[in-house]
Structure formats: structure tokens, C-alpha cells
C-alpha positions as CSV (number, residue, x, y, z in Angstrom):
1,M,-0.3,0.1,0.1
2,D,0.8,3.6,-1.2
3,I,0.4,6.7,-2.7
4,P,1.6,7.3,-6.2
5,R,4.9,7.4,-6.8
6,I,4.7,11.2,-8.1
7,F,3.5,12.1,-5.2
8,A,5.5,10.3,-3.0
9,I,8.6,12.2,-5.1
10,T,7.4,15.9,-6.0
11,E,6.3,16.2,-1.8
12,S,9.4,14.4,-0.3
13,A,11.0,17.8,1.4
14,H,7.3,18.6,2.3
15,R,6.5,18.6,6.4
16,I,3.2,19.8,5.9
17,H,1.6,18.0,2.8
18,N,-1.6,21.0,2.6
19,P,-1.1,24.4,1.3
20,I,-0.5,25.7,5.1
21,T,2.2,26.8,6.3
22,P,3.6,25.8,10.0
23,E,2.1,29.4,11.8
24,K,-1.2,28.6,10.6
25,L,-0.2,25.4,11.7
26,A,0.1,26.2,14.8
27,T,-2.8,28.5,15.4
28,L,-5.1,26.0,14.2
29,G,-4.3,24.2,17.1
30,K,-4.7,27.5,19.0
31,T,-7.9,27.5,18.6
32,L,-9.4,24.1,19.1
33,R,-8.1,24.7,23.0
34,L,-6.1,22.3,23.4
35,E,-5.3,20.5,27.2
36,S,-2.6,18.3,27.9
37,G,-3.3,14.6,27.7
38,A,-6.5,15.7,25.0
39,R,-6.4,12.8,21.9
40,V,-6.3,13.2,18.4
41,L,-6.8,11.4,15.5
42,D,-5.7,11.8,12.2
43,L,-7.2,9.9,9.5
44,G,-4.2,10.4,6.6
45,S,-1.3,12.2,8.6
46,G,1.9,13.0,5.9
47,S,4.9,13.6,7.9
48,G,3.0,13.8,11.1
49,E,3.8,18.0,11.3
50,M,-0.1,18.6,13.0
51,L,0.5,15.5,15.8
52,C,4.2,16.1,16.3
53,T,4.2,19.5,17.0
54,W,0.4,19.4,19.1
55,A,2.4,17.1,21.0
56,R,5.2,19.0,21.4
57,D,2.9,22.1,22.2
58,H,-0.1,21.5,24.1
59,G,1.3,17.3,25.6
60,V,-1.8,15.7,22.9
61,I,-1.2,12.5,23.1
62,G,-2.3,10.9,19.1
63,T,-2.3,8.4,16.0
64,G,-1.9,8.8,12.7
65,I,-2.5,6.4,9.2
66,D,-0.6,7.0,6.1
67,M,-0.4,5.0,3.2
68,S,2.2,6.6,2.2
69,Q,5.0,4.3,3.8
70,L,8.1,7.5,3.0
71,F,5.2,9.5,5.3
72,T,5.0,7.7,7.7
73,E,9.0,6.4,8.5
74,Q,8.7,10.5,7.3
75,A,6.2,11.4,10.6
76,K,7.9,9.0,13.2
77,L,11.6,10.8,12.4
78,R,10.0,13.5,13.0
79,A,8.8,12.6,16.5
80,E,11.7,11.4,17.8
81,E,13.1,14.6,16.6
82,L,10.6,16.4,18.5
83,G,11.1,14.5,21.5
84,V,7.3,13.6,21.6
85,A,7.9,9.8,20.6
86,D,6.1,8.4,23.5
87,Q,3.0,10.7,22.7
88,V,2.2,9.9,19.2
89,R,1.8,6.8,16.9
90,F,2.2,6.2,13.5
91,I,0.4,3.3,11.7
92,H,1.4,3.4,8.0
93,G,-2.4,1.8,6.3
94,D,-5.1,2.7,5.2
95,A,-7.0,4.6,7.3
96,A,-10.5,4.4,5.1
97,G,-12.7,3.3,7.4
98,Y,-10.1,3.6,10.2
99,V,-11.7,3.8,13.9
100,S,-10.0,4.5,16.9
101,D,-10.5,1.6,19.8
102,E,-11.0,4.8,22.6
103,K,-13.0,7.6,21.5
104,V,-11.2,10.8,20.8
105,D,-11.4,14.9,21.8
106,V,-9.6,15.9,18.2
107,A,-10.8,13.5,15.3
108,A,-9.1,14.9,12.0
109,C,-8.6,14.5,7.9
110,V,-6.7,17.5,7.2
111,G,-6.8,17.4,3.0
112,A,-8.1,13.5,2.4
113,T,-12.1,13.4,2.6
114,W,-11.5,10.8,-0.2
115,I,-11.2,8.2,1.8
116,A,-14.7,8.0,3.1
117,G,-16.0,9.5,-0.8
118,G,-16.0,13.5,0.1
119,V,-17.0,16.0,3.2
120,A,-20.2,13.8,4.9
121,G,-18.4,10.4,4.5
122,T,-15.6,11.3,6.2
123,I,-17.7,13.5,8.3
124,E,-19.6,10.3,9.3
125,L,-17.4,8.1,9.2
126,L,-14.3,10.4,12.1
127,A,-18.4,11.0,14.0
128,R,-17.3,7.2,15.2
129,S,-14.2,8.0,17.3
130,L,-15.6,11.1,18.5
131,R,-16.3,12.1,22.5
132,S,-18.8,13.1,23.2
133,G,-17.9,17.2,23.0
134,G,-15.2,16.5,20.8
135,V,-14.6,18.5,17.6
136,I,-14.0,17.1,13.7
137,L,-10.8,19.0,11.9
138,I,-11.9,19.0,7.8
139,G,-8.9,20.3,5.5
140,E,-11.2,20.5,2.0
141,P,-10.5,22.6,-1.2
142,Y,-12.8,25.5,-2.2
143,W,-13.4,27.3,-4.6
144,R,-12.2,31.3,-4.5
145,Q,-13.8,32.4,-7.6
146,L,-16.6,29.8,-8.9
147,P,-14.6,28.8,-12.2
148,P,-16.0,29.5,-15.8
149,T,-15.8,26.2,-17.2
150,E,-15.6,22.9,-16.8
151,D,-11.9,23.0,-19.0
152,V,-11.1,25.7,-15.6
153,A,-12.0,23.6,-13.0
154,K,-9.3,20.8,-14.3
155,G,-7.3,23.0,-14.9
156,C,-7.5,23.5,-11.4
157,L,-7.2,19.6,-11.0
158,A,-10.8,19.0,-10.5
159,N,-12.5,16.4,-12.1
160,S,-14.9,18.8,-12.5
161,L,-16.5,21.9,-11.5
162,S,-18.6,20.2,-8.7
163,D,-16.4,18.6,-7.4
164,F,-15.8,22.0,-4.7
165,L,-18.0,24.4,-3.4
166,V,-17.2,28.5,-2.8
167,L,-16.8,29.0,0.8
168,P,-20.4,30.2,1.7
169,K,-21.6,26.8,0.7
170,L,-19.2,24.8,1.6
171,L,-19.8,26.0,4.6
172,A,-24.1,26.1,4.8
173,S,-23.4,22.7,4.1
174,F,-21.9,22.1,7.9
175,G,-24.8,23.2,9.1
176,Q,-26.8,20.9,6.7
177,L,-25.2,17.4,8.0
178,G,-25.7,18.9,11.8
179,Y,-22.6,19.9,12.3
180,D,-22.2,23.5,14.3
181,L,-18.8,25.3,12.5
182,V,-16.5,26.7,16.0
183,E,-13.4,27.7,13.9
184,L,-12.0,28.2,10.6
185,V,-7.8,28.6,9.3
186,L,-7.7,29.5,6.4
187,A,-4.8,28.9,3.4
188,D,-4.2,31.7,1.2
189,Q,-2.4,32.8,-1.9
190,D,0.8,32.9,-0.3
191,D,0.6,29.5,1.8
192,W,-0.1,28.1,-2.2
193,D,2.9,29.3,-2.9
194,R,5.1,27.6,-1.2
195,Y,3.2,24.8,-0.9
196,E,3.2,23.8,-4.7
197,A,6.7,26.3,-5.4
198,A,8.4,23.6,-3.1
199,K,7.6,20.4,-5.4
200,W,9.1,22.5,-8.1
201,F,12.9,22.7,-6.0
202,T,12.4,19.2,-5.4
203,M,11.4,17.7,-8.9
204,R,14.6,19.4,-9.9
205,R,16.5,18.4,-7.2
206,W,15.4,14.4,-7.9
207,L,15.8,14.7,-11.5
208,E,19.6,15.7,-10.6
209,A,20.1,12.9,-8.1
210,N,17.9,10.6,-10.3
211,P,18.6,11.3,-14.5
212,D,18.3,7.5,-15.6
213,D,15.6,7.3,-13.6
214,E,12.4,5.2,-16.1
215,F,10.3,7.9,-13.8
216,A,12.7,11.1,-14.9
217,K,10.5,11.9,-18.4
218,D,7.5,11.9,-16.3
219,V,8.7,14.1,-13.4
220,R,10.1,16.3,-16.3
221,A,7.2,16.9,-17.7
222,K,5.4,17.5,-14.4
223,L,8.8,20.5,-13.4
224,T,7.7,21.5,-17.0
225,S,4.1,22.9,-16.6
226,E,3.6,23.1,-13.6
227,P,4.5,26.8,-12.8
228,E,2.3,28.9,-15.5
229,R,-0.5,25.1,-15.0
230,Y,-0.4,26.5,-11.1
231,A,0.3,31.0,-12.2
232,A,-3.4,30.5,-14.1
233,Y,-5.7,28.3,-12.4
234,T,-5.4,26.8,-9.1
235,R,-4.0,29.7,-7.5
236,E,-7.2,31.8,-9.0
237,Y,-9.1,29.7,-8.4
238,L,-8.5,27.4,-5.8
239,G,-9.2,28.4,-1.9
240,W,-8.1,25.7,1.1
241,G,-8.9,25.5,4.7
242,V,-9.6,23.7,8.1
243,F,-13.3,23.6,9.4
244,A,-13.5,23.2,13.0
245,L,-17.1,21.2,13.8
246,M,-18.8,20.1,16.3
247,P,-22.4,18.1,16.7
248,R,-24.7,19.7,17.5
249,W,-27.5,18.9,19.9
250,T,-30.1,21.6,19.8
């Protein structure tokens, strides 16, 4: 089990596999008012930066599951580096359908809602691990402005316009699912730049180190096309945010 090789290459130097900076990740942790000993489940945990830094800064206890073997190993190394290996554990496996044996204070899926078929299915999955009074975290793209055509939507690497909602409709959808939105942290274009442009540097370095690799032509093609595609489409039309939700009881 693993992610496609192109993602393992392009994001191999990333600590955060979403368009959110370390500073905003720290802000997110503060907004949740995390207490020492709080339990966090992170489905699609990537290289573990969220769990590891929150364990260091807030004393949380956490479990992360990710299908990338490379990212899981990087997460374990990060836990050791930050001195929190006794607080967090990382599992290489399929996060789809994963339910914690013990109820958690925060159940998160930040940027991987495809594991349960989209936002609604992922919220339903996370709710199965959540304690009463706990918080669900969803990281999800939205349209900053609605693309004028399906071709523009596909230029943003969406399958179609219907893949994402504009922000007001996305927020409204949480209420329709029976949840209060209690916090949010949104990416801006600078955050997108840092996430996307870092991939280009990584690809260039990888090509220099692996010129004879059979995959080099694919990486070369992606490095050539990505800057223009990103500037024309993703940077202009696609937003991204993390949304904190609590089940409604009234």
C-alpha cells in the first residue's frame, strides 16, 4: 500500500502536505484550546507535523494513519526529533474505515476526505471515533471564485466544477449535516505558493540525482508544466481551509 510515486517524489521534502504554513498549523492548535493529555486521531496524517508539533506544544496524545510508507517513516523521525515519540504513534495503513478503539477529543482528516468519498462520508467516519463534546477537523478545498468553465476546473486538477463548493456553500453544508462550525483557518495565496513551489525545487533536485530513472521523463514533464498551470488555475480559483466542527445538540 502506497501513494502514487509522483506524489512521493514531489512532496518528499514537505513536512506539511497541504497549503498551510507551520504558523497557521500552530494557530489551528491554539484555536482548539487543546489541553494536555487530549487524544487526537489524524486520518491521512502525512509526515506527522500536526500531531508532532501539537504533542510538543500542547501535550496531546495522538495516532496518525497514512498510506504513504515514506511519509509514515518521516512522521516517526519527526516525533523522535521533537521528543514526542512516547506521545504519538504513526501507522502505515489505509485510513479509510479506520475507527479508534478509544474515543478521541479531536478527530481529524486534513486534506484527504477522499478516504470516505468526500466531506459527508469523512465526517461520518470521524464521528465514530469522537467522544461527546469533541471536535472534528476537516481540511478541504473550495472555490475562491467559481471557474467559468469545466476546462478551468480541470486546470485546477478537479474532475469537474461539482467537486468543490464556494466557501459560503461549503460552510452551509456543515450545518446541513448537523454540525456547528466553531473555528476555521484558511490558506491564502502565499500559503499555496509555499506548498506548490516547494514541489518544483524538489523535482529539480530529484532529476539531478536520478537522470537515468525510468520515471525521470514524467517528473521532467511535470516540472515543465506545473508553474504555468498553477499560476493560471489553482492560484486564482482554488482555496483551502481547515474547519472545526461540533455536532449540534439543539
